[in-house]
C-alpha positions as CSV (number, residue, x, y, z in Angstrom):
1,M,0.0,-0.2,0.0
2,T,1.2,3.2,-1.2
3,I,0.0,6.5,0.5
4,T,0.9,10.1,-0.8
5,I,0.4,13.0,0.9
6,Y,-0.5,15.9,-1.3
7,T,1.2,19.0,0.4
8,K,1.9,22.9,0.7
9,P,4.0,24.7,2.1
10,D,3.4,26.4,5.4
11,C,0.5,24.6,6.2
12,G,0.2,23.2,9.9
13,P,-2.5,20.4,8.7
14,C,-0.2,18.8,6.7
15,L,2.5,18.6,9.2
16,A,0.3,17.5,11.3
17,T,-0.6,14.9,9.2
18,K,2.7,13.8,7.9
19,H,4.1,13.5,12.2
20,A,0.8,11.2,13.0
21,L,1.4,8.8,10.3
22,A,5.0,8.3,10.8
23,A,4.5,8.4,14.2
24,R,2.4,5.2,13.6
25,G,4.8,3.6,11.4
26,I,2.9,4.5,8.5
27,P,4.9,5.1,5.5
28,F,4.4,7.6,2.8
29,N,5.2,10.0,0.0
30,T,5.0,13.7,-0.5
31,V,3.7,15.5,-3.3
32,D,4.3,19.6,-3.2
33,L,1.2,20.9,-5.0
34,T,2.7,24.3,-5.2
35,A,5.7,22.3,-7.5
36,D,3.2,19.9,-9.3
37,P,0.8,21.4,-11.3
38,E,-0.3,18.0,-12.4
39,A,-0.9,16.8,-8.6
40,L,-2.8,19.7,-8.4
41,A,-4.7,19.4,-11.2
42,R,-6.0,16.0,-9.9
43,V,-6.6,16.6,-6.4
44,T,-8.4,19.9,-7.8
45,R,-10.5,17.3,-9.9
46,M,-11.0,14.8,-7.0
47,G,-13.3,17.8,-5.5
48,Y,-10.6,18.7,-3.1
49,R,-9.9,22.6,-2.3
50,S,-7.7,22.6,0.2
51,A,-4.3,20.6,1.6
52,P,-3.4,18.0,2.7
53,V,-5.1,15.6,0.6
54,V,-4.2,11.8,1.4
55,I,-4.5,9.3,-0.7
56,V,-4.8,5.8,0.4
57,S,-6.4,3.8,-2.8
58,E,-8.9,5.0,-5.3
59,S,-11.9,4.4,-2.9
60,E,-10.0,6.0,-0.1
61,H,-8.7,9.7,0.4
62,W,-9.6,12.4,2.7
63,S,-8.4,16.4,2.4
64,G,-7.3,17.9,6.4
65,F,-5.8,16.5,9.3
66,D,-7.8,13.6,10.5
67,L,-6.4,11.6,13.3
68,A,-9.5,9.0,13.5
69,R,-8.9,8.4,10.2
70,I,-5.3,7.9,10.4
71,T,-5.3,5.7,13.8
72,D,-8.0,3.6,11.9
73,L,-5.3,3.2,8.7
74,A,-2.3,2.5,11.4
75,E,-4.9,-0.4,13.3
76,R,-5.9,-2.2,9.6
77,M,-2.1,-1.9,8.7
78,I,-1.4,-3.6,11.5
79,Y,-3.8,-6.2,11.9
80,A,-2.9,-6.9,8.0
81,G,0.1,-7.6,8.6
82,A,-0.7,-9.6,11.6
83,T,-2.3,-11.5,9.4
84,Q,0.1,-11.9,6.7
85,D,2.5,-12.9,9.1
86,E,0.4,-16.0,10.5
87,G,-0.2,-17.0,7.3
88,N,4.0,-17.3,6.8
89,D,3.7,-19.4,10.0
90,A,2.3,-22.3,8.2
């Protein structure tokens, strides 16, 4: 799973989102919307008007700092990892 955070400079919610993901061990890529017009066009087409925009998958994405969603994502990733590890023990 590759998570992408679309950010902009001096964005408090962007920084909070990156810190929350990193603190939970969730890997992510960062794209600066001010430096990438194509990325800005993409998130605008998706209906977003403010940063950060977090893309987990085509069907899971959100805008803004959302600790509940980040925590849920971390729990799902831990569960998925535990499930995969259990399958590898057999």
